[in-house]
TORROLO-555792 format. One record per atom (N, C-alpha, C): residue number from 1; residue in one letter; atom name; x, z, y. Coordinates in steps of 0.02 Angstrom, whole numbers, plus 50000, padded with zeros to 5 digits. Example, Ala and Ser with C-alpha at 12.3 -4.5 7.8 and 13.67 -1.06 7.14 Angstrom:
<sites>
SITE,k,r,a,x,z,y
SITE,1,A,N,50660,50390,49716;
SITE,1,A,CA,50615,50390,49775;
SITE,1,A,C,50660,50390,49835;
SITE,2,S,N,50642,50354,49888;
SITE,2,S,CA,50684,50357,49947;
SITE,2,S,C,50645,50394,50002;
</sites>
This chain:
<sites>
SITE,k,r,a,x,z,y
SITE,1,X,N,50448,50660,50214;
SITE,1,X,CA,50422,50670,50144;
SITE,1,X,C,50499,50692,50106;
SITE,2,X,N,50514,50719,50053;
SITE,2,X,CA,50576,50730,50040;
SITE,2,X,C,50556,50709,49954;
SITE,3,X,N,50626,50686,49933;
SITE,3,X,CA,50616,50700,49846;
SITE,3,X,C,50637,50765,49819;
SITE,4,X,N,50566,50778,49787;
SITE,4,X,CA,50577,50844,49752;
SITE,4,X,C,50601,50870,49678;
SITE,5,X,N,50618,50902,49643;
SITE,5,X,CA,50650,50920,49598;
SITE,5,X,C,50603,50896,49539;
SITE,6,X,N,50532,50903,49562;
SITE,6,X,CA,50489,50886,49497;
SITE,6,X,C,50479,50801,49496;
SITE,7,X,N,50492,50763,49537;
SITE,7,X,CA,50494,50693,49540;
SITE,7,X,C,50579,50664,49507;
SITE,8,X,N,50625,50694,49495;
SITE,8,X,CA,50688,50695,49461;
SITE,8,X,C,50675,50689,49390;
SITE,9,X,N,50705,50636,49347;
SITE,9,X,CA,50692,50618,49273;
SITE,9,X,C,50778,50655,49267;
SITE,10,X,N,50784,50631,49191;
SITE,10,X,CA,50831,50656,49130;
SITE,10,X,C,50894,50599,49170;
SITE,11,X,N,50879,50552,49185;
SITE,11,X,CA,50946,50505,49222;
SITE,11,X,C,50948,50541,49312;
SITE,12,X,N,50930,50601,49331;
SITE,12,X,CA,50941,50628,49401;
SITE,12,X,C,50933,50583,49448;
SITE,13,X,N,50875,50547,49424;
SITE,13,X,CA,50872,50504,49512;
SITE,13,X,C,50764,50507,49496;
SITE,14,X,N,50733,50466,49542;
SITE,14,X,CA,50670,50484,49555;
SITE,14,X,C,50654,50418,49498;
SITE,15,X,N,50589,50480,49460;
SITE,15,X,CA,50556,50449,49427;
SITE,15,X,C,50514,50372,49445;
SITE,16,X,N,50528,50338,49402;
SITE,16,X,CA,50487,50283,49414;
SITE,16,X,C,50415,50290,49440;
SITE,17,X,N,50370,50335,49404;
SITE,17,X,CA,50308,50347,49434;
SITE,17,X,C,50300,50387,49490;
SITE,18,X,N,50335,50398,49504;
SITE,18,X,CA,50344,50417,49591;
SITE,18,X,C,50338,50382,49635;
SITE,19,X,N,50363,50327,49641;
SITE,19,X,CA,50357,50279,49690;
SITE,19,X,C,50282,50283,49711;
SITE,20,X,N,50238,50260,49672;
SITE,20,X,CA,50188,50245,49676;
SITE,20,X,C,50131,50321,49718;
SITE,21,X,N,50181,50383,49708;
SITE,21,X,CA,50153,50433,49720;
SITE,21,X,C,50166,50426,49794;
SITE,22,X,N,50229,50430,49833;
SITE,22,X,CA,50268,50410,49884;
SITE,22,X,C,50221,50377,49916;
SITE,23,X,N,50203,50314,49914;
SITE,23,X,CA,50164,50278,49960;
SITE,23,X,C,50076,50299,49961;
SITE,24,X,N,50068,50371,49902;
SITE,24,X,CA,49975,50373,49914;
SITE,24,X,C,49967,50396,49976;
SITE,25,X,N,49992,50440,50027;
SITE,25,X,CA,49979,50475,50085;
SITE,25,X,C,50014,50394,50149;
SITE,26,X,N,50038,50370,50142;
SITE,26,X,CA,50020,50319,50210;
SITE,26,X,C,49998,50278,50199;
SITE,27,X,N,49963,50237,50125;
SITE,27,X,CA,49897,50212,50117;
SITE,27,X,C,49859,50238,50147;
SITE,28,X,N,49832,50302,50151;
SITE,28,X,CA,49769,50344,50158;
SITE,28,X,C,49779,50354,50237;
SITE,29,X,N,49833,50364,50290;
SITE,29,X,CA,49820,50350,50322;
SITE,29,X,C,49829,50297,50365;
SITE,30,X,N,49856,50237,50329;
SITE,30,X,CA,49830,50176,50360;
SITE,30,X,C,49777,50165,50357;
SITE,31,X,N,49712,50180,50307;
SITE,31,X,CA,49668,50158,50286;
SITE,31,X,C,49633,50189,50356;
SITE,32,X,N,49635,50272,50360;
SITE,32,X,CA,49607,50305,50417;
SITE,32,X,C,49609,50253,50471;
SITE,33,X,N,49664,50238,50473;
SITE,33,X,CA,49677,50221,50567;
SITE,33,X,C,49628,50154,50578;
SITE,34,X,N,49625,50120,50513;
SITE,34,X,CA,49582,50049,50506;
SITE,34,X,C,49513,50060,50494;
SITE,35,X,N,49519,50128,50507;
SITE,35,X,CA,49428,50125,50502;
SITE,35,X,C,49406,50107,50454;
SITE,36,X,N,49429,50121,50388;
SITE,36,X,CA,49442,50134,50316;
SITE,36,X,C,49439,50161,50257;
SITE,37,X,N,49452,50227,50282;
SITE,37,X,CA,49484,50267,50223;
SITE,37,X,C,49393,50332,50221;
SITE,38,X,N,49414,50376,50222;
SITE,38,X,CA,49362,50439,50206;
SITE,38,X,C,49295,50428,50251;
SITE,39,X,N,49301,50425,50330;
SITE,39,X,CA,49239,50417,50352;
SITE,39,X,C,49210,50365,50353;
SITE,40,X,N,49230,50311,50348;
SITE,40,X,CA,49218,50249,50313;
SITE,40,X,C,49163,50237,50232;
SITE,41,X,N,49192,50283,50200;
SITE,41,X,CA,49166,50298,50145;
SITE,41,X,C,49096,50337,50141;
SITE,42,X,N,49106,50384,50176;
SITE,42,X,CA,49045,50416,50187;
SITE,42,X,C,48997,50392,50213;
SITE,43,X,N,49014,50352,50263;
SITE,43,X,CA,48961,50325,50299;
SITE,43,X,C,48930,50250,50258;
SITE,44,X,N,48970,50227,50213;
SITE,44,X,CA,48936,50145,50194;
SITE,44,X,C,48927,50160,50117;
SITE,45,X,N,48949,50223,50073;
SITE,45,X,CA,48954,50216,50013;
SITE,45,X,C,49013,50184,50003;
SITE,46,X,N,49058,50121,50036;
SITE,46,X,CA,49099,50073,50017;
SITE,46,X,C,49171,50107,50028;
SITE,47,X,N,49204,50078,49980;
SITE,47,X,CA,49278,50093,49992;
SITE,47,X,C,49298,50022,49949;
SITE,48,X,N,49373,50033,49917;
SITE,48,X,CA,49417,49997,49893;
SITE,48,X,C,49448,50010,49852;
SITE,49,X,N,49483,49978,49787;
SITE,49,X,CA,49491,49985,49716;
SITE,49,X,C,49562,49943,49711;
SITE,50,X,N,49661,49999,49705;
SITE,50,X,CA,49675,49959,49682;
SITE,50,X,C,49662,49924,49615;
SITE,51,X,N,49666,49861,49607;
SITE,51,X,CA,49682,49825,49538;
SITE,51,X,C,49737,49776,49521;
SITE,52,X,N,49787,49787,49554;
SITE,52,X,CA,49860,49777,49529;
SITE,52,X,C,49901,49799,49567;
SITE,53,X,N,49964,49838,49554;
SITE,53,X,CA,50033,49831,49568;
SITE,53,X,C,50074,49826,49544;
SITE,54,X,N,50126,49841,49613;
SITE,54,X,CA,50203,49808,49593;
SITE,54,X,C,50247,49842,49615;
SITE,55,X,N,50302,49877,49588;
SITE,55,X,CA,50363,49914,49624;
SITE,55,X,C,50411,49877,49605;
SITE,56,X,N,50462,49837,49662;
SITE,56,X,CA,50527,49834,49652;
SITE,56,X,C,50602,49895,49674;
SITE,57,X,N,50613,49890,49609;
SITE,57,X,CA,50658,49946,49615;
SITE,57,X,C,50713,49922,49649;
SITE,58,X,N,50759,49944,49700;
SITE,58,X,CA,50831,49900,49739;
SITE,58,X,C,50894,49970,49724;
SITE,59,X,N,50867,50008,49756;
SITE,59,X,CA,50920,50072,49728;
SITE,59,X,C,50898,50154,49733;
SITE,60,X,N,50935,50179,49703;
SITE,60,X,CA,50912,50228,49678;
SITE,60,X,C,50892,50276,49733;
SITE,61,X,N,50869,50317,49710;
SITE,61,X,CA,50818,50389,49764;
SITE,61,X,C,50840,50450,49724;
SITE,62,X,N,50880,50509,49762;
SITE,62,X,CA,50904,50572,49734;
SITE,62,X,C,50882,50629,49735;
SITE,63,X,N,50850,50679,49702;
SITE,63,X,CA,50856,50741,49734;
SITE,63,X,C,50869,50761,49818;
SITE,64,X,N,50815,50774,49848;
SITE,64,X,CA,50816,50808,49931;
SITE,64,X,C,50831,50740,49974;
SITE,65,X,N,50820,50687,49950;
SITE,65,X,CA,50829,50615,49987;
SITE,65,X,C,50778,50620,50057;
SITE,66,X,N,50768,50614,50083;
SITE,66,X,CA,50725,50598,50140;
SITE,66,X,C,50691,50555,50142;
SITE,67,X,N,50606,50523,50122;
SITE,67,X,CA,50593,50436,50144;
SITE,67,X,C,50540,50438,50177;
SITE,68,X,N,50562,50385,50212;
SITE,68,X,CA,50498,50337,50270;
SITE,68,X,C,50482,50299,50251;
SITE,69,X,N,50412,50295,50256;
SITE,69,X,CA,50356,50238,50226;
SITE,69,X,C,50330,50190,50271;
SITE,70,X,N,50347,50109,50264;
SITE,70,X,CA,50322,50088,50319;
SITE,70,X,C,50264,50054,50260;
SITE,71,X,N,50199,50014,50308;
SITE,71,X,CA,50144,50011,50268;
SITE,71,X,C,50133,49947,50300;
SITE,72,X,N,50110,49874,50280;
SITE,72,X,CA,50097,49839,50304;
SITE,72,X,C,50027,49800,50276;
SITE,73,X,N,49996,49766,50307;
SITE,73,X,CA,49943,49726,50287;
SITE,73,X,C,49971,49667,50264;
SITE,74,X,N,49964,49618,50233;
SITE,74,X,CA,49988,49553,50238;
SITE,74,X,C,49930,49505,50246;
SITE,75,X,N,49902,49533,50188;
SITE,75,X,CA,49844,49470,50172;
SITE,75,X,C,49743,49498,50164;
SITE,76,X,N,49722,49459,50181;
SITE,76,X,CA,49661,49494,50185;
SITE,76,X,C,49625,49411,50179;
SITE,77,X,N,49561,49415,50137;
SITE,77,X,CA,49496,49377,50126;
SITE,77,X,C,49454,49396,50141;
SITE,78,X,N,49429,49452,50150;
SITE,78,X,CA,49361,49486,50179;
SITE,78,X,C,49320,49517,50101;
SITE,79,X,N,49364,49507,50044;
SITE,79,X,CA,49346,49561,49987;
SITE,79,X,C,49396,49600,49971;
SITE,80,X,N,49468,49574,49968;
SITE,80,X,CA,49516,49585,49956;
SITE,80,X,C,49572,49609,50003;
SITE,81,X,N,49639,49647,49990;
SITE,81,X,CA,49689,49644,50054;
SITE,81,X,C,49763,49661,50012;
SITE,82,X,N,49808,49624,50010;
SITE,82,X,CA,49865,49639,49982;
SITE,82,X,C,49894,49691,50043;
SITE,83,X,N,49930,49743,50016;
SITE,83,X,CA,49962,49803,50057;
SITE,83,X,C,50052,49778,50029;
SITE,84,X,N,50089,49805,50083;
SITE,84,X,CA,50150,49802,50047;
SITE,84,X,C,50173,49851,50088;
SITE,85,X,N,50210,49914,50043;
SITE,85,X,CA,50241,49978,50059;
SITE,85,X,C,50319,49955,50064;
SITE,86,X,N,50372,49981,50113;
SITE,86,X,CA,50432,49985,50102;
SITE,86,X,C,50455,50058,50092;
SITE,87,X,N,50480,50074,50042;
SITE,87,X,CA,50517,50137,50052;
SITE,87,X,C,50587,50156,50071;
SITE,88,X,N,50602,50185,50107;
SITE,88,X,CA,50657,50194,50135;
SITE,88,X,C,50719,50256,50101;
SITE,89,X,N,50767,50258,50107;
SITE,89,X,CA,50795,50312,50118;
SITE,89,X,C,50813,50336,50203;
SITE,90,X,N,50773,50379,50218;
SITE,90,X,CA,50796,50407,50283;
SITE,90,X,C,50850,50422,50308;
SITE,91,X,N,50886,50455,50252;
SITE,91,X,CA,50940,50466,50287;
SITE,91,X,C,51019,50422,50280;
SITE,92,X,N,51001,50380,50211;
SITE,92,X,CA,51070,50342,50213;
SITE,92,X,C,51040,50275,50240;
SITE,93,X,N,50968,50263,50270;
SITE,93,X,CA,50935,50208,50305;
SITE,93,X,C,50948,50149,50233;
SITE,94,X,N,50903,50141,50212;
SITE,94,X,CA,50927,50090,50147;
SITE,94,X,C,50847,50087,50110;
SITE,95,X,N,50830,50024,50110;
SITE,95,X,CA,50789,50004,50076;
SITE,95,X,C,50777,50025,50001;
SITE,96,X,N,50737,50068,49986;
SITE,96,X,CA,50754,50083,49927;
SITE,96,X,C,50713,50057,49857;
SITE,97,X,N,50661,50032,49867;
SITE,97,X,CA,50605,50007,49852;
SITE,97,X,C,50516,49987,49869;
SITE,98,X,N,50505,49914,49865;
SITE,98,X,CA,50445,49884,49882;
SITE,98,X,C,50398,49910,49843;
SITE,99,X,N,50336,49910,49858;
SITE,99,X,CA,50274,49918,49815;
SITE,99,X,C,50222,49880,49844;
SITE,100,X,N,50206,49831,49814;
SITE,100,X,CA,50126,49809,49826;
SITE,100,X,C,50066,49829,49769;
SITE,101,X,N,50014,49821,49828;
SITE,101,X,CA,49963,49845,49803;
SITE,101,X,C,49906,49771,49834;
SITE,102,X,N,49867,49757,49785;
SITE,102,X,CA,49814,49704,49789;
SITE,102,X,C,49758,49735,49784;
SITE,103,X,N,49722,49769,49832;
SITE,103,X,CA,49646,49820,49825;
SITE,103,X,C,49590,49764,49845;
SITE,104,X,N,49539,49782,49800;
SITE,104,X,CA,49467,49742,49827;
SITE,104,X,C,49400,49783,49861;
SITE,105,X,N,49368,49786,49907;
SITE,105,X,CA,49321,49795,49916;
SITE,105,X,C,49271,49804,49867;
SITE,106,X,N,49241,49862,49861;
SITE,106,X,CA,49195,49878,49812;
SITE,106,X,C,49122,49928,49876;
SITE,107,X,N,49061,49907,49824;
SITE,107,X,CA,49005,49954,49853;
SITE,107,X,C,49024,49994,49800;
SITE,108,X,N,49009,50077,49801;
SITE,108,X,CA,49013,50130,49756;
SITE,108,X,C,48953,50146,49724;
SITE,109,X,N,48912,50095,49718;
SITE,109,X,CA,48863,50107,49687;
SITE,109,X,C,48823,50188,49669;
SITE,110,X,N,48794,50183,49616;
SITE,110,X,CA,48825,50185,49557;
SITE,110,X,C,48789,50099,49530;
SITE,111,X,N,48808,50089,49480;
SITE,111,X,CA,48889,50083,49473;
SITE,111,X,C,48935,50052,49530;
SITE,112,X,N,49001,50053,49528;
SITE,112,X,CA,49048,50021,49583;
SITE,112,X,C,49039,49931,49555;
SITE,113,X,N,49033,49914,49625;
SITE,113,X,CA,49048,49841,49605;
SITE,113,X,C,49092,49806,49671;
SITE,114,X,N,49135,49747,49654;
SITE,114,X,CA,49171,49713,49705;
SITE,114,X,C,49118,49678,49742;
SITE,115,X,N,49113,49662,49817;
SITE,115,X,CA,49052,49676,49848;
SITE,115,X,C,49102,49634,49923;
SITE,116,X,N,49085,49586,49961;
SITE,116,X,CA,49126,49573,50031;
SITE,116,X,C,49105,49631,50062;
SITE,117,X,N,49166,49629,50120;
SITE,117,X,CA,49164,49679,50146;
SITE,117,X,C,49118,49676,50213;
SITE,118,X,N,49088,49726,50254;
SITE,118,X,CA,49048,49700,50315;
SITE,118,X,C,49092,49658,50348;
SITE,119,X,N,49065,49632,50395;
SITE,119,X,CA,49101,49588,50441;
SITE,119,X,C,49139,49642,50517;
SITE,120,X,N,49102,49714,50524;
SITE,120,X,CA,49165,49726,50575;
SITE,120,X,C,49215,49741,50552;
SITE,121,X,N,49229,49790,50487;
SITE,121,X,CA,49264,49771,50455;
SITE,121,X,C,49344,49717,50411;
SITE,122,X,N,49304,49668,50395;
SITE,122,X,CA,49355,49599,50416;
SITE,122,X,C,49388,49588,50471;
SITE,123,X,N,49345,49577,50507;
SITE,123,X,CA,49367,49590,50594;
SITE,123,X,C,49430,49619,50607;
SITE,124,X,N,49393,49679,50566;
SITE,124,X,CA,49477,49753,50618;
SITE,124,X,C,49538,49738,50579;
SITE,125,X,N,49515,49715,50504;
SITE,125,X,CA,49546,49681,50442;
SITE,125,X,C,49613,49623,50486;
SITE,126,X,N,49590,49587,50499;
SITE,126,X,CA,49610,49498,50513;
SITE,126,X,C,49657,49532,50570;
SITE,127,X,N,49616,49556,50611;
SITE,127,X,CA,49664,49588,50686;
SITE,127,X,C,49737,49629,50658;
SITE,128,X,N,49708,49679,50634;
SITE,128,X,CA,49805,49697,50603;
SITE,128,X,C,49843,49668,50544;
SITE,129,X,N,49831,49605,50519;
SITE,129,X,CA,49860,49569,50475;
SITE,129,X,C,49901,49539,50523;
SITE,130,X,N,49860,49503,50581;
SITE,130,X,CA,49879,49454,50632;
SITE,130,X,C,49933,49518,50670;
SITE,131,X,N,49933,49571,50687;
SITE,131,X,CA,49987,49618,50722;
SITE,131,X,C,50038,49642,50670;
SITE,132,X,N,50045,49617,50608;
SITE,132,X,CA,50082,49638,50550;
SITE,132,X,C,50114,49583,50538;
SITE,133,X,N,50109,49522,50562;
SITE,133,X,CA,50121,49472,50550;
SITE,133,X,C,50189,49434,50565;
SITE,134,X,N,50209,49473,50625;
SITE,134,X,CA,50268,49470,50647;
SITE,134,X,C,50324,49503,50624;
SITE,135,X,N,50298,49569,50564;
SITE,135,X,CA,50341,49599,50548;
SITE,135,X,C,50397,49583,50508;
SITE,136,X,N,50480,49582,50496;
SITE,136,X,CA,50500,49541,50450;
SITE,136,X,C,50518,49562,50378;
SITE,137,X,N,50513,49518,50346;
SITE,137,X,CA,50501,49550,50271;
SITE,137,X,C,50572,49565,50234;
SITE,138,X,N,50605,49601,50206;
SITE,138,X,CA,50656,49595,50173;
SITE,138,X,C,50674,49527,50133;
SITE,139,X,N,50721,49532,50113;
SITE,139,X,CA,50740,49457,50057;
SITE,139,X,C,50726,49466,49989;
SITE,140,X,N,50691,49550,49969;
SITE,140,X,CA,50665,49560,49908;
SITE,140,X,C,50598,49567,49903;
SITE,141,X,N,50593,49547,49971;
SITE,141,X,CA,50509,49541,49965;
SITE,141,X,C,50485,49457,49914;
SITE,142,X,N,50531,49450,49889;
SITE,142,X,CA,50537,49366,49863;
SITE,142,X,C,50529,49387,49784;
SITE,143,X,N,50526,49448,49785;
SITE,143,X,CA,50536,49482,49693;
SITE,143,X,C,50472,49480,49675;
SITE,144,X,N,50414,49493,49722;
SITE,144,X,CA,50344,49516,49730;
SITE,144,X,C,50321,49468,49673;
SITE,145,X,N,50275,49476,49639;
SITE,145,X,CA,50232,49419,49610;
SITE,145,X,C,50182,49393,49646;
SITE,146,X,N,50173,49343,49664;
SITE,146,X,CA,50114,49296,49695;
SITE,146,X,C,50062,49308,49675;
SITE,147,X,N,50030,49347,49728;
SITE,147,X,CA,49938,49352,49707;
SITE,147,X,C,49889,49321,49749;
SITE,148,X,N,49888,49253,49758;
SITE,148,X,CA,49839,49217,49762;
SITE,148,X,C,49784,49248,49808;
SITE,149,X,N,49762,49238,49859;
SITE,149,X,CA,49691,49255,49889;
SITE,149,X,C,49631,49207,49895;
SITE,150,X,N,49597,49215,49887;
SITE,150,X,CA,49542,49185,49894;
SITE,150,X,C,49493,49175,49940;
SITE,151,X,N,49481,49120,49980;
SITE,151,X,CA,49440,49116,50060;
SITE,151,X,C,49369,49129,50042;
SITE,152,X,N,49365,49183,50089;
SITE,152,X,CA,49291,49232,50086;
SITE,152,X,C,49226,49173,50096;
</sites>
């Protein structure tokens, strides 16, 4: 992914709104790899909604910068998951921002309503969380707001 001209603001750097755009496709790919994406939604009429998002800006991104995004599942409680995205400048190899999402599992209804995840999905996500647990977080992750999860 490359920072395009329409992502640049009057200060000649990437506009704040596009940091969440930058993590959209990596988030969708991660959900699909966990069988929690489009196919899951079609089969179950269930999905998840972002209900809290936070961006920590660390360094500027400029026109033409190539981006690399990592996706980590940091916590799950059977109803919610906490996702952390790291946005890197791939050319200069620096961490530019952190994006954190707290999402809630929903039955799409209508109307949509928060529900517990099916047990097989919850078990898959716990395995993903365990696999991601050893990934070292940057010190800047301390700047993220605490969003405690409730046990299922």
